C-alpha positions as CSV (number, residue, x, y, z in Angstrom):
1,Q,3.0,-15.8,-10.9
2,V,1.7,-12.5,-9.6
3,Q,3.2,-9.1,-10.0
4,L,2.4,-5.9,-8.0
5,M,2.8,-2.5,-9.5
6,E,2.7,0.6,-7.4
7,S,2.1,4.1,-8.7
8,G,1.2,7.6,-7.5
9,G,4.2,8.5,-5.4
10,G,5.9,11.9,-5.8
11,L,7.0,15.1,-4.1
12,V,4.5,17.0,-2.2
13,Q,4.5,19.8,0.4
14,A,3.5,19.2,4.0
15,G,-0.2,19.3,4.3
16,G,-0.7,18.0,0.8
17,S,-2.2,14.8,-0.5
18,L,-1.2,11.9,-2.6
19,R,-3.1,8.8,-3.8
20,L,-1.1,5.6,-4.2
21,S,-2.4,2.6,-6.2
22,C,-1.2,-0.9,-6.5
23,A,-2.5,-3.3,-9.1
24,A,-2.0,-7.1,-8.9
25,S,-1.7,-9.0,-12.2
26,G,-1.1,-12.6,-13.1
27,V,-2.8,-15.8,-12.1
28,I,-5.0,-14.8,-9.1
29,F,-7.6,-17.1,-7.5
30,S,-8.3,-14.6,-4.8
31,I,-6.7,-11.8,-2.8
32,N,-7.0,-12.4,1.0
33,A,-5.5,-9.1,2.0
34,M,-3.6,-6.1,0.6
35,G,-1.7,-3.5,2.4
36,W,1.0,-0.8,2.4
37,H,4.3,-0.7,4.1
38,R,6.9,2.0,4.1
39,Q,10.6,2.3,4.8
40,A,12.7,5.3,5.3
41,P,16.5,5.2,5.0
42,G,18.0,3.8,8.2
43,K,14.7,2.7,9.5
44,Q,12.8,-0.6,9.6
45,R,10.0,-1.3,7.2
46,E,6.7,-0.7,9.0
47,L,3.1,-1.5,8.3
48,V,1.1,1.5,7.2
49,A,-2.4,0.1,6.4
50,V,-4.0,-3.2,5.5
51,I,-7.4,-4.2,4.1
52,T,-8.8,-7.7,4.2
53,S,-10.9,-9.4,1.7
54,A,-13.9,-8.7,3.9
55,G,-13.1,-5.0,3.9
56,G,-11.7,-4.7,7.4
57,T,-9.0,-2.2,7.8
58,D,-6.1,-1.4,10.2
59,Y,-3.7,1.5,10.3
60,A,-0.5,2.4,12.0
61,D,-1.1,4.9,14.8
62,S,1.0,7.5,13.0
63,V,-1.4,7.7,10.0
64,K,-4.8,7.1,11.6
65,G,-7.2,9.9,10.6
66,R,-5.0,11.0,7.7
67,F,-4.7,7.9,5.5
68,T,-7.4,5.8,4.0
69,I,-7.0,2.4,2.4
70,S,-9.5,1.1,-0.1
71,R,-9.8,-1.6,-2.7
72,D,-11.4,-2.3,-6.1
73,N,-11.8,-6.1,-6.2
74,A,-12.8,-6.1,-9.9
75,K,-9.4,-4.5,-10.7
76,N,-7.4,-6.4,-8.1
77,T,-6.2,-3.0,-7.0
78,V,-5.6,-1.3,-3.6
79,Y,-5.4,2.4,-3.0
80,L,-3.9,4.5,-0.2
81,Q,-5.3,8.0,0.0
82,M,-2.8,10.1,2.0
83,N,-4.0,13.4,3.3
84,S,-2.3,16.0,5.6
85,L,1.1,14.6,4.8
86,K,3.9,15.3,7.1
87,P,7.7,15.3,6.4
88,E,8.0,12.1,8.6
89,D,5.8,10.3,6.1
90,T,8.7,10.5,3.6
91,A,9.6,6.9,2.7
92,V,9.4,4.3,0.0
93,Y,6.0,2.8,0.1
94,Y,5.6,-0.8,-0.8
95,C,2.4,-2.7,-1.7
96,N,2.0,-6.0,-0.1
97,A,-0.6,-8.7,-0.8
98,H,-1.5,-12.2,0.4
99,I,-2.7,-13.9,-2.8
100,R,-4.1,-17.3,-3.5
101,D,-2.2,-17.9,-6.7
102,T,-2.8,-21.7,-7.0
103,Y,-5.5,-24.0,-5.7
104,Y,-3.4,-24.8,-2.7
105,S,-1.1,-21.9,-2.1
106,V,-1.4,-18.5,-0.5
107,N,1.7,-16.5,-1.1
108,N,3.0,-13.1,0.0
109,Y,3.9,-10.6,-2.8
110,W,5.7,-7.3,-2.7
111,G,5.8,-4.5,-5.2
112,Q,8.9,-2.6,-6.1
113,G,8.0,0.5,-4.1
114,T,7.1,4.1,-4.9
115,Q,8.9,7.1,-3.4
116,V,6.9,9.5,-1.4
117,T,8.7,12.7,-0.4
118,V,7.1,15.3,1.8
119,S,8.8,18.7,2.1
120,S,8.5,21.1,5.0
């Protein structure tokens, strides 16, 4: 079983920065991809950024140029550096990972979420 634990959320003024982290623990053969989603009240959960095992990245148009996703493979950890934050970035941010947790299985895991609030 694999668990994802997010940290780094908080309250910040518009234009400020936060760095989110997500550490995967448990029985892990490999991590194929890790990413971040976010969900604001009354809105659908949306993909924010993803990073593959090869290091390729993709971002939502709304965060391109402001957010950077990175990884530390040795620590099974993914980071999201968020700069130039805007009030519309306010949401619960969820870590997501596609993890090979058995010899045959690749499963999708979600963290519990961390709140990011950006004040104007």
